[in-house]
N, CA, C and O atoms as a GROMACS GRO file, in nm:
protein
  504
    1MET      N    1  -1.425  -1.516   1.226
    1MET     CA    2  -1.472  -1.383   1.260
    1MET      C    3  -1.435  -1.286   1.147
    1MET      O    4  -1.323  -1.290   1.095
    2ALA      N    5  -1.526  -1.201   1.110
    2ALA     CA    6  -1.503  -1.103   1.004
    2ALA      C    7  -1.404  -0.997   1.051
    2ALA      O    8  -1.402  -0.956   1.167
    3LYS      N    9  -1.323  -0.955   0.959
    3LYS     CA   10  -1.226  -0.851   0.990
    3LYS      C   11  -1.289  -0.714   0.970
    3LYS      O   12  -1.387  -0.698   0.898
    4LYS      N   13  -1.230  -0.616   1.036
    4LYS     CA   14  -1.277  -0.478   1.028
    4LYS      C   15  -1.201  -0.405   0.918
    4LYS      O   16  -1.079  -0.413   0.909
    5LYS      N   17  -1.276  -0.333   0.835
    5LYS     CA   18  -1.215  -0.259   0.724
    5LYS      C   19  -1.153  -0.130   0.774
    5LYS      O   20  -1.212  -0.058   0.855
    6ILE      N   21  -1.034  -0.102   0.725
    6ILE     CA   22  -0.961   0.020   0.757
    6ILE      C   23  -0.953   0.103   0.629
    6ILE      O   24  -0.912   0.052   0.524
    7GLU      N   25  -0.990   0.229   0.637
    7GLU     CA   26  -0.977   0.320   0.523
    7GLU      C   27  -0.911   0.448   0.573
    7GLU      O   28  -0.965   0.519   0.658
    8LEU      N   29  -0.793   0.477   0.520
    8LEU     CA   30  -0.716   0.594   0.561
    8LEU      C   31  -0.683   0.678   0.438
    8LEU      O   32  -0.661   0.623   0.329
    9GLU      N   33  -0.681   0.809   0.454
    9GLU     CA   34  -0.645   0.898   0.344
    9GLU      C   35  -0.532   0.990   0.388
    9GLU      O   36  -0.530   1.041   0.500
   10PHE      N   37  -0.438   1.009   0.296
   10PHE     CA   38  -0.320   1.089   0.323
   10PHE      C   39  -0.297   1.187   0.209
   10PHE      O   40  -0.296   1.147   0.092
   11GLU      N   41  -0.278   1.314   0.242
   11GLU     CA   42  -0.242   1.412   0.139
   11GLU      C   43  -0.097   1.389   0.101
   11GLU      O   44  -0.011   1.368   0.186
   12MET      N   45  -0.071   1.393  -0.029
   12MET     CA   46   0.063   1.366  -0.078
   12MET      C   47   0.108   1.482  -0.167
   12MET      O   48   0.030   1.538  -0.244
   13ASN      N   49   0.234   1.517  -0.153
   13ASN     CA   50   0.289   1.627  -0.230
   13ASN      C   51   0.379   1.571  -0.342
   13ASN      O   52   0.501   1.576  -0.334
   14THR      N   53   0.314   1.518  -0.446
   14THR     CA   54   0.387   1.460  -0.558
   14THR      C   55   0.291   1.447  -0.676
   14THR      O   56   0.178   1.495  -0.670
   15MET      N   57   0.335   1.382  -0.781
   15MET     CA   58   0.251   1.360  -0.899
   15MET      C   59   0.200   1.215  -0.897
   15MET      O   60   0.266   1.127  -0.842
   16PRO      N   61   0.083   1.190  -0.957
   16PRO     CA   62   0.026   1.055  -0.955
   16PRO      C   63   0.122   0.947  -1.007
   16PRO      O   64   0.131   0.840  -0.946
   17ARG      N   65   0.192   0.972  -1.115
   17ARG     CA   66   0.278   0.868  -1.171
   17ARG      C   67   0.396   0.836  -1.078
   17ARG      O   68   0.441   0.722  -1.072
   18VAL      N   69   0.446   0.937  -1.008
   18VAL     CA   70   0.556   0.916  -0.913
   18VAL      C   71   0.506   0.835  -0.794
   18VAL      O   72   0.572   0.740  -0.751
   19LEU      N   73   0.390   0.871  -0.742
   19LEU     CA   74   0.333   0.799  -0.629
   19LEU      C   75   0.299   0.655  -0.667
   19LEU      O   76   0.324   0.563  -0.590
   20TYR      N   77   0.243   0.637  -0.785
   20TYR     CA   78   0.207   0.502  -0.828
   20TYR      C   79   0.330   0.410  -0.832
   20TYR      O   80   0.322   0.294  -0.792
   21LYS      N   81   0.441   0.462  -0.880
   21LYS     CA   82   0.563   0.380  -0.885
   21LYS      C   83   0.608   0.339  -0.745
   21LYS      O   84   0.665   0.232  -0.728
   22ARG      N   85   0.583   0.424  -0.646
   22ARG     CA   86   0.622   0.392  -0.507
   22ARG      C   87   0.530   0.289  -0.442
   22ARG      O   88   0.573   0.218  -0.351
   23VAL      N   89   0.406   0.278  -0.488
   23VAL     CA   90   0.312   0.186  -0.424
   23VAL      C   91   0.284   0.061  -0.507
   23VAL      O   92   0.219  -0.032  -0.458
   24ALA      N   93   0.331   0.057  -0.631
   24ALA     CA   94   0.292  -0.054  -0.719
   24ALA      C   95   0.410  -0.127  -0.784
   24ALA      O   96   0.387  -0.219  -0.863
   25THR      N   97   0.533  -0.090  -0.753
   25THR     CA   98   0.648  -0.158  -0.811
   25THR      C   99   0.737  -0.212  -0.698
   25THR      O  100   0.742  -0.154  -0.590
   26PRO      N  101   0.806  -0.322  -0.723
   26PRO     CA  102   0.896  -0.375  -0.620
   26PRO      C  103   1.001  -0.273  -0.574
   26PRO      O  104   1.024  -0.259  -0.454
   27ASP      N  105   1.063  -0.203  -0.668
   27ASP     CA  106   1.164  -0.104  -0.629
   27ASP      C  107   1.104   0.008  -0.544
   27ASP      O  108   1.163   0.050  -0.446
   28GLY      N  109   0.986   0.055  -0.583
   28GLY     CA  110   0.920   0.161  -0.508
   28GLY      C  111   0.879   0.117  -0.369
   28GLY      O  112   0.901   0.189  -0.272
   29LEU      N  113   0.819   0.000  -0.358
   29LEU     CA  114   0.775  -0.053  -0.228
   29LEU      C  115   0.894  -0.080  -0.135
   29LEU      O  116   0.882  -0.066  -0.014
   30ALA      N  117   1.006  -0.120  -0.193
   30ALA     CA  118   1.124  -0.150  -0.112
   30ALA      C  119   1.184  -0.025  -0.048
   30ALA      O  120   1.263  -0.036   0.047
   31THR      N  121   1.148   0.092  -0.096
   31THR     CA  122   1.204   0.215  -0.037
   31THR      C  123   1.133   0.256   0.091
   31THR      O  124   1.186   0.336   0.168
   32TRP      N  125   1.012   0.202   0.116
   32TRP     CA  126   0.937   0.249   0.234
   32TRP      C  127   0.850   0.143   0.301
   32TRP      O  128   0.816   0.157   0.418
   33PHE      N  129   0.813   0.038   0.231
   33PHE     CA  130   0.714  -0.055   0.282
   33PHE      C  131   0.774  -0.181   0.343
   33PHE      O  132   0.722  -0.232   0.442
   34ALA      N  133   0.883  -0.230   0.288
   34ALA     CA  134   0.946  -0.353   0.335
   34ALA      C  135   1.097  -0.341   0.320
   34ALA      O  136   1.147  -0.249   0.256
   35ASP      N  137   1.169  -0.436   0.381
   35ASP     CA  138   1.315  -0.434   0.369
   35ASP      C  139   1.358  -0.461   0.225
   35ASP      O  140   1.456  -0.405   0.177
   36ALA      N  141   1.285  -0.548   0.158
   36ALA     CA  142   1.310  -0.578   0.017
   36ALA      C  143   1.181  -0.630  -0.044
   36ALA      O  144   1.098  -0.690   0.024
   37VAL      N  145   1.165  -0.606  -0.175
   37VAL     CA  146   1.046  -0.653  -0.246
   37VAL      C  147   1.092  -0.704  -0.383
   37VAL      O  148   1.175  -0.642  -0.449
   38ALA      N  149   1.035  -0.817  -0.424
   38ALA     CA  150   1.069  -0.873  -0.554
   38ALA      C  151   0.943  -0.926  -0.621
   38ALA      O  152   0.846  -0.963  -0.555
   39SER      N  153   0.947  -0.928  -0.753
   39SER     CA  154   0.839  -0.988  -0.832
   39SER      C  155   0.897  -1.033  -0.964
   39SER      O  156   0.954  -0.954  -1.038
   40GLU      N  157   0.881  -1.161  -0.992
   40GLU     CA  158   0.932  -1.213  -1.119
   40GLU      C  159   0.829  -1.199  -1.231
   40GLU      O  160   0.865  -1.188  -1.348
   41ASP      N  161   0.702  -1.200  -1.194
   41ASP     CA  162   0.597  -1.201  -1.296
   41ASP      C  163   0.509  -1.076  -1.295
   41ASP      O  164   0.419  -1.065  -1.379
   42GLY      N  165   0.531  -0.982  -1.202
   42GLY     CA  166   0.449  -0.862  -1.192
   42GLY      C  167   0.314  -0.887  -1.128
   42GLY      O  168   0.234  -0.794  -1.113
   43VAL      N  169   0.287  -1.012  -1.088
   43VAL     CA  170   0.159  -1.046  -1.026
   43VAL      C  171   0.178  -1.092  -0.882
   43VAL      O  172   0.099  -1.056  -0.795
   44THR      N  173   0.281  -1.170  -0.857
   44THR     CA  174   0.312  -1.215  -0.722
   44THR      C  175   0.432  -1.136  -0.670
   44THR      O  176   0.538  -1.135  -0.732
   45PHE      N  177   0.412  -1.071  -0.556
   45PHE     CA  178   0.518  -0.991  -0.495
   45PHE      C  179   0.565  -1.063  -0.369
   45PHE      O  180   0.483  -1.114  -0.292
   46SER      N  181   0.695  -1.066  -0.346
   46SER     CA  182   0.754  -1.122  -0.225
   46SER      C  183   0.810  -1.006  -0.143
   46SER      O  184   0.893  -0.929  -0.190
   47PHE      N  185   0.762  -0.995  -0.018
   47PHE     CA  186   0.803  -0.888   0.072
   47PHE      C  187   0.890  -0.947   0.182
   47PHE      O  188   0.853  -1.046   0.245
   48LEU      N  189   1.006  -0.888   0.204
   48LEU     CA  190   1.097  -0.933   0.307
   48LEU      C  191   1.097  -0.834   0.423
   48LEU      O  192   1.121  -0.715   0.405
   49TRP      N  193   1.068  -0.886   0.542
   49TRP     CA  194   1.077  -0.810   0.666
   49TRP      C  195   1.157  -0.893   0.765
   49TRP      O  196   1.116  -1.004   0.801
   50GLN      N  197   1.269  -0.841   0.810
   50GLN     CA  198   1.352  -0.907   0.911
   50GLN      C  199   1.369  -1.057   0.884
   50GLN      O  200   1.340  -1.140   0.970
   51LYS      N  201   1.415  -1.089   0.765
   51LYS     CA  202   1.447  -1.226   0.722
   51LYS      C  203   1.324  -1.316   0.704
   51LYS      O  204   1.339  -1.437   0.689
   52GLU      N  205   1.205  -1.259   0.706
   52GLU     CA  206   1.084  -1.337   0.682
   52GLU      C  207   1.016  -1.289   0.555
   52GLU      O  208   0.993  -1.169   0.538
   53ILE      N  209   0.983  -1.382   0.466
   53ILE     CA  210   0.920  -1.347   0.338
   53ILE      C  211   0.770  -1.372   0.345
   53ILE      O  212   0.725  -1.477   0.392
   54THR      N  213   0.695  -1.275   0.299
   54THR     CA  214   0.550  -1.286   0.288
   54THR      C  215   0.513  -1.252   0.144
   54THR      O  216   0.568  -1.158   0.086
   55ARG      N  217   0.421  -1.328   0.087
   55ARG     CA  218   0.384  -1.306  -0.053
   55ARG      C  219   0.243  -1.249  -0.064
   55ARG      O  220   0.155  -1.278   0.016
   56ALA      N  221   0.227  -1.166  -0.167
   56ALA     CA  222   0.096  -1.109  -0.198
   56ALA      C  223   0.076  -1.116  -0.349
   56ALA      O  224   0.172  -1.110  -0.427
   57VAL      N  225  -0.049  -1.130  -0.388
   57VAL     CA  226  -0.086  -1.137  -0.529
   57VAL      C  227  -0.159  -1.009  -0.567
   57VAL      O  228  -0.243  -0.960  -0.492
   58VAL      N  229  -0.127  -0.955  -0.684
   58VAL     CA  230  -0.199  -0.838  -0.734
   58VAL      C  231  -0.333  -0.886  -0.787
   58VAL      O  232  -0.339  -0.970  -0.877
   59LEU      N  233  -0.441  -0.832  -0.731
   59LEU     CA  234  -0.576  -0.868  -0.774
   59LEU      C  235  -0.622  -0.779  -0.889
   59LEU      O  236  -0.683  -0.827  -0.985
   60GLU      N  237  -0.593  -0.651  -0.878
   60GLU     CA  238  -0.633  -0.553  -0.979
   60GLU      C  239  -0.536  -0.437  -0.976
   60GLU      O  240  -0.476  -0.408  -0.873
   61SER      N  241  -0.522  -0.372  -1.089
   61SER     CA  242  -0.445  -0.247  -1.090
   61SER      C  243  -0.480  -0.168  -1.215
   61SER      O  244  -0.511  -0.223  -1.321
   62VAL      N  245  -0.475  -0.038  -1.200
   62VAL     CA  246  -0.488   0.055  -1.311
   62VAL      C  247  -0.374   0.155  -1.292
   62VAL      O  248  -0.367   0.223  -1.190
   63GLU      N  249  -0.286   0.162  -1.390
   63GLU     CA  250  -0.167   0.246  -1.378
   63GLU      C  251  -0.202   0.388  -1.340
   63GLU      O  252  -0.294   0.449  -1.396
   64ASN      N  253  -0.128   0.439  -1.244
   64ASN     CA  254  -0.142   0.575  -1.191
   64ASN      C  255  -0.272   0.599  -1.117
   64ASN      O  256  -0.304   0.714  -1.084
   65GLN      N  257  -0.350   0.493  -1.090
   65GLN     CA  258  -0.477   0.509  -1.018
   65GLN      C  259  -0.486   0.422  -0.893
   65GLN      O  260  -0.512   0.475  -0.784
   66TYR      N  261  -0.466   0.292  -0.906
   66TYR     CA  262  -0.472   0.207  -0.787
   66TYR      C  263  -0.411   0.071  -0.812
   66TYR      O  264  -0.392   0.027  -0.926
   67ILE      N  265  -0.380   0.005  -0.700
   67ILE     CA  266  -0.337  -0.135  -0.703
   67ILE      C  267  -0.393  -0.203  -0.580
   67ILE      O  268  -0.392  -0.148  -0.470
   68ARG      N  269  -0.442  -0.325  -0.601
   68ARG     CA  270  -0.502  -0.403  -0.492
   68ARG      C  271  -0.428  -0.536  -0.482
   68ARG      O  272  -0.411  -0.608  -0.581
   69PHE      N  273  -0.384  -0.567  -0.360
   69PHE     CA  274  -0.312  -0.690  -0.331
   69PHE      C  275  -0.393  -0.777  -0.233
   69PHE      O  276  -0.478  -0.728  -0.160
   70ARG      N  277  -0.364  -0.907  -0.234
   70ARG     CA  278  -0.414  -0.995  -0.129
   70ARG      C  279  -0.296  -1.078  -0.080
   70ARG      O  280  -0.225  -1.140  -0.160
   71TRP      N  281  -0.276  -1.080   0.052
   71TRP     CA  282  -0.173  -1.165   0.109
   71TRP      C  283  -0.206  -1.310   0.079
   71TRP      O  284  -0.323  -1.348   0.081
   72GLU      N  285  -0.106  -1.389   0.052
   72GLU     CA  286  -0.121  -1.529   0.016
   72GLU      C  287  -0.208  -1.607   0.115
   72GLU      O  288  -0.286  -1.693   0.074
   73ASP      N  289  -0.196  -1.579   0.243
   73ASP     CA  290  -0.265  -1.655   0.347
   73ASP      C  291  -0.398  -1.593   0.390
   73ASP      O  292  -0.465  -1.649   0.477
   74ASP      N  293  -0.438  -1.482   0.332
   74ASP     CA  294  -0.562  -1.415   0.373
   74ASP      C  295  -0.685  -1.476   0.308
   74ASP      O  296  -0.676  -1.547   0.208
   75ASP      N  297  -0.800  -1.447   0.368
   75ASP     CA  298  -0.928  -1.488   0.311
   75ASP      C  299  -0.949  -1.418   0.178
   75ASP      O  300  -0.888  -1.315   0.150
   76GLU      N  301  -1.035  -1.474   0.096
   76GLU     CA  302  -1.063  -1.418  -0.036
   76GLU      C  303  -1.116  -1.276  -0.031
   76GLU      O  304  -1.092  -1.197  -0.122
   77ASP      N  305  -1.190  -1.242   0.075
   77ASP     CA  306  -1.250  -1.109   0.085
   77ASP      C  307  -1.153  -1.003   0.136
   77ASP      O  308  -1.182  -0.883   0.128
   78ASP      N  309  -1.040  -1.043   0.189
   78ASP     CA  310  -0.943  -0.949   0.245
   78ASP      C  311  -0.845  -0.904   0.137
   78ASP      O  312  -0.807  -0.980   0.049
   79TYR      N  313  -0.805  -0.780   0.147
   79TYR     CA  314  -0.707  -0.725   0.054
   79TYR      C  315  -0.648  -0.600   0.116
   79TYR      O  316  -0.696  -0.552   0.218
   80PHE      N  317  -0.543  -0.549   0.055
   80PHE     CA  318  -0.498  -0.414   0.087
   80PHE      C  319  -0.478  -0.341  -0.043
   80PHE      O  320  -0.436  -0.399  -0.143
   81GLU      N  321  -0.510  -0.213  -0.040
   81GLU     CA  322  -0.516  -0.136  -0.165
   81GLU      C  323  -0.458   0.002  -0.144
   81GLU      O  324  -0.474   0.064  -0.038
   82PHE      N  325  -0.392   0.050  -0.247
   82PHE     CA  326  -0.346   0.188  -0.254
   82PHE      C  327  -0.418   0.251  -0.372
   82PHE      O  328  -0.404   0.204  -0.485
   83SER      N  329  -0.494   0.358  -0.348
   83SER     CA  330  -0.557   0.428  -0.460
   83SER      C  331  -0.517   0.575  -0.454
   83SER      O  332  -0.503   0.635  -0.348
   84ILE      N  333  -0.499   0.629  -0.572
   84ILE     CA  334  -0.452   0.766  -0.588
   84ILE      C  335  -0.566   0.849  -0.645
   84ILE      O  336  -0.621   0.817  -0.750
   85GLN      N  337  -0.600   0.955  -0.574
   85GLN     CA  338  -0.709   1.041  -0.618
   85GLN      C  339  -0.659   1.184  -0.624
   85GLN      O  340  -0.588   1.230  -0.535
   86GLN      N  341  -0.696   1.254  -0.729
   86GLN     CA  342  -0.656   1.394  -0.743
   86GLN      C  343  -0.778   1.480  -0.763
   86GLN      O  344  -0.859   1.454  -0.852
   87ASN      N  345  -0.792   1.582  -0.679
   87ASN     CA  346  -0.903   1.675  -0.691
   87ASN      C  347  -0.880   1.761  -0.816
   87ASN      O  348  -0.775   1.823  -0.830
   88GLU      N  349  -0.977   1.762  -0.904
   88GLU     CA  350  -0.964   1.837  -1.030
   88GLU      C  351  -0.947   1.988  -1.008
   88GLU      O  352  -0.873   2.054  -1.081
   89MET      N  353  -1.015   2.041  -0.908
   89MET     CA  354  -1.010   2.186  -0.884
   89MET      C  355  -0.881   2.227  -0.812
   89MET      O  356  -0.810   2.317  -0.857
   90SER      N  357  -0.851   2.161  -0.700
   90SER     CA  358  -0.737   2.203  -0.619
   90SER      C  359  -0.607   2.135  -0.660
   90SER      O  360  -0.499   2.180  -0.621
   91ARG      N  361  -0.616   2.028  -0.739
   91ARG     CA  362  -0.501   1.947  -0.780
   91ARG      C  363  -0.440   1.872  -0.662
   91ARG      O  364  -0.332   1.813  -0.676
   92LEU      N  365  -0.506   1.874  -0.546
   92LEU     CA  366  -0.459   1.804  -0.428
   92LEU      C  367  -0.459   1.654  -0.454
   92LEU      O  368  -0.558   1.598  -0.502
   93LEU      N  369  -0.347   1.589  -0.422
   93LEU     CA  370  -0.332   1.446  -0.443
   93LEU      C  371  -0.351   1.374  -0.310
   93LEU      O  372  -0.294   1.412  -0.208
   94THR      N  373  -0.432   1.268  -0.312
   94THR     CA  374  -0.459   1.190  -0.192
   94THR      C  375  -0.428   1.044  -0.218
   94THR      O  376  -0.466   0.989  -0.321
   95LEU      N  377  -0.360   0.982  -0.123
   95LEU     CA  378  -0.338   0.839  -0.126
   95LEU      C  379  -0.435   0.776  -0.027
   95LEU      O  380  -0.432   0.808   0.092
   96LYS      N  381  -0.519   0.689  -0.076
   96LYS     CA  382  -0.613   0.618   0.010
   96LYS      C  383  -0.561   0.476   0.030
   96LYS      O  384  -0.528   0.406  -0.066
   97VAL      N  385  -0.554   0.435   0.155
   97VAL     CA  386  -0.510   0.300   0.191
   97VAL      C  387  -0.630   0.226   0.247
   97VAL      O  388  -0.697   0.275   0.338
   98VAL      N  389  -0.657   0.108   0.194
   98VAL     CA  390  -0.762   0.020   0.245
   98VAL      C  391  -0.695  -0.108   0.291
   98VAL      O  392  -0.613  -0.166   0.220
   99ASP      N  393  -0.731  -0.153   0.410
   99ASP     CA  394  -0.676  -0.276   0.466
   99ASP      C  395  -0.782  -0.337   0.558
   99ASP      O  396  -0.888  -0.277   0.580
  100PHE      N  397  -0.755  -0.454   0.610
  100PHE     CA  398  -0.846  -0.521   0.702
  100PHE      C  399  -0.766  -0.572   0.820
  100PHE      O  400  -0.650  -0.611   0.806
  101SER      N  401  -0.829  -0.571   0.938
  101SER     CA  402  -0.761  -0.622   1.057
  101SER      C  403  -0.862  -0.686   1.152
  101SER      O  404  -0.982  -0.662   1.144
  102GLU      N  405  -0.808  -0.767   1.240
  102GLU     CA  406  -0.890  -0.819   1.349
  102GLU      C  407  -0.928  -0.701   1.438
  102GLU      O  408  -0.853  -0.604   1.448
  103GLU      N  409  -1.043  -0.709   1.501
  103GLU     CA  410  -1.094  -0.601   1.586
  103GLU      C  411  -0.990  -0.557   1.690
  103GLU      O  412  -0.968  -0.438   1.710
  104GLU      N  413  -0.928  -0.654   1.755
  104GLU     CA  414  -0.834  -0.621   1.863
  104GLU      C  415  -0.702  -0.565   1.812
  104GLU      O  416  -0.624  -0.510   1.891
  105GLU      N  417  -0.675  -0.576   1.683
  105GLU     CA  418  -0.552  -0.523   1.625
  105GLU      C  419  -0.573  -0.394   1.547
  105GLU      O  420  -0.478  -0.337   1.494
  106TYR      N  421  -0.696  -0.347   1.541
  106TYR     CA  422  -0.732  -0.233   1.457
  106TYR      C  423  -0.643  -0.111   1.485
  106TYR      O  424  -0.583  -0.056   1.392
  107ASP      N  425  -0.633  -0.068   1.609
  107ASP     CA  426  -0.555   0.052   1.643
  107ASP      C  427  -0.408   0.034   1.607
  107ASP      O  428  -0.344   0.128   1.559
  108ASP      N  429  -0.353  -0.084   1.630
  108ASP     CA  430  -0.212  -0.110   1.597
  108ASP      C  431  -0.190  -0.104   1.446
  108ASP      O  432  -0.088  -0.052   1.401
  109VAL      N  433  -0.283  -0.157   1.369
  109VAL     CA  434  -0.269  -0.155   1.223
  109VAL      C  435  -0.279  -0.012   1.170
  109VAL      O  436  -0.204   0.026   1.080
  110VAL      N  437  -0.369   0.067   1.225
  110VAL     CA  438  -0.380   0.208   1.186
  110VAL      C  439  -0.250   0.282   1.218
  110VAL      O  440  -0.200   0.358   1.136
  111ARG      N  441  -0.196   0.259   1.337
  111ARG     CA  442  -0.068   0.323   1.374
  111ARG      C  443   0.044   0.280   1.279
  111ARG      O  444   0.127   0.362   1.239
  112LEU      N  445   0.046   0.153   1.243
  112LEU     CA  446   0.149   0.105   1.150
  112LEU      C  447   0.136   0.173   1.015
  112LEU      O  448   0.237   0.215   0.958
  113TRP      N  449   0.015   0.184   0.962
  113TRP     CA  450  -0.003   0.252   0.833
  113TRP      C  451   0.039   0.399   0.842
  113TRP      O  452   0.103   0.450   0.751
  114ASN      N  453   0.004   0.466   0.950
  114ASN     CA  454   0.045   0.606   0.966
  114ASN      C  455   0.198   0.617   0.966
  114ASN      O  456   0.254   0.706   0.903
  115PHE      N  457   0.263   0.526   1.036
  115PHE     CA  458   0.409   0.525   1.040
  115PHE      C  459   0.467   0.498   0.901
  115PHE      O  460   0.558   0.568   0.856
  116GLN      N  461   0.414   0.398   0.834
  116GLN     CA  462   0.463   0.362   0.700
  116GLN      C  463   0.445   0.478   0.601
  116GLN      O  464   0.538   0.510   0.526
  117ILE      N  465   0.330   0.540   0.601
  117ILE     CA  466   0.304   0.649   0.507
  117ILE      C  467   0.388   0.771   0.540
  117ILE      O  468   0.427   0.845   0.450
  118ASP      N  469   0.416   0.794   0.669
  118ASP     CA  470   0.509   0.902   0.704
  118ASP      C  471   0.646   0.878   0.640
  118ASP      O  472   0.710   0.971   0.591
  119GLY      N  473   0.690   0.753   0.639
  119GLY     CA  474   0.816   0.719   0.573
  119GLY      C  475   0.810   0.742   0.424
  119GLY      O  476   0.906   0.791   0.365
  120LEU      N  477   0.698   0.706   0.363
  120LEU     CA  478   0.679   0.732   0.220
  120LEU      C  479   0.685   0.881   0.190
  120LEU      O  480   0.748   0.923   0.093
  121LYS      N  481   0.620   0.960   0.272
  121LYS     CA  482   0.622   1.106   0.251
  121LYS      C  483   0.763   1.161   0.260
  121LYS      O  484   0.802   1.248   0.182
  122ARG      N  485   0.841   1.112   0.356
  122ARG     CA  486   0.981   1.158   0.370
  122ARG      C  487   1.062   1.124   0.245
  122ARG      O  488   1.142   1.205   0.198
  123ILE      N  489   1.041   1.006   0.192
  123ILE     CA  490   1.114   0.965   0.071
  123ILE      C  491   1.073   1.050  -0.050
  123ILE      O  492   1.157   1.090  -0.130
  124LEU      N  493   0.945   1.077  -0.061
  124LEU     CA  494   0.897   1.159  -0.174
  124LEU      C  495   0.947   1.303  -0.164
  124LEU      O  496   0.964   1.370  -0.266
  125ALA      N  497   0.970   1.351  -0.043
  125ALA     CA  498   1.017   1.489  -0.024
  125ALA      C  499   1.167   1.502  -0.048
  125ALA      O  500   1.218   1.612  -0.069
  126ALA      N  501   1.238   1.390  -0.044
  126ALA     CA  502   1.386   1.394  -0.057
  126ALA      C  503   1.428   1.430  -0.199
  126ALA      O  504   1.547   1.438  -0.228
   0.00000   0.00000   0.00000
């Protein structure tokens, strides 16, 4: 069964390079996304949640703009992505999150992303 695409946008009060480091580096991701994150090669990331490790591969990235990951066990068409967009006129910075979920898990996944990004915002404000 095909998964449903999730696209969420969040206003962020920071600079693109600061936000990119939080969404695209092991140290940055470990502050808000997982209990711990490691990468030996910069391409495969290991995420630790409650003593369980899950791996993701970086599919694409452009520094200070976006990074796209695919979980090791996911289908080829599935990915999760963080993209950073800045309005030229207002200078407003937006973090766009793209993910995929099963239809019956859609609302739970959206709630989880909202919770996770709230944590990211708190860390950026500190």
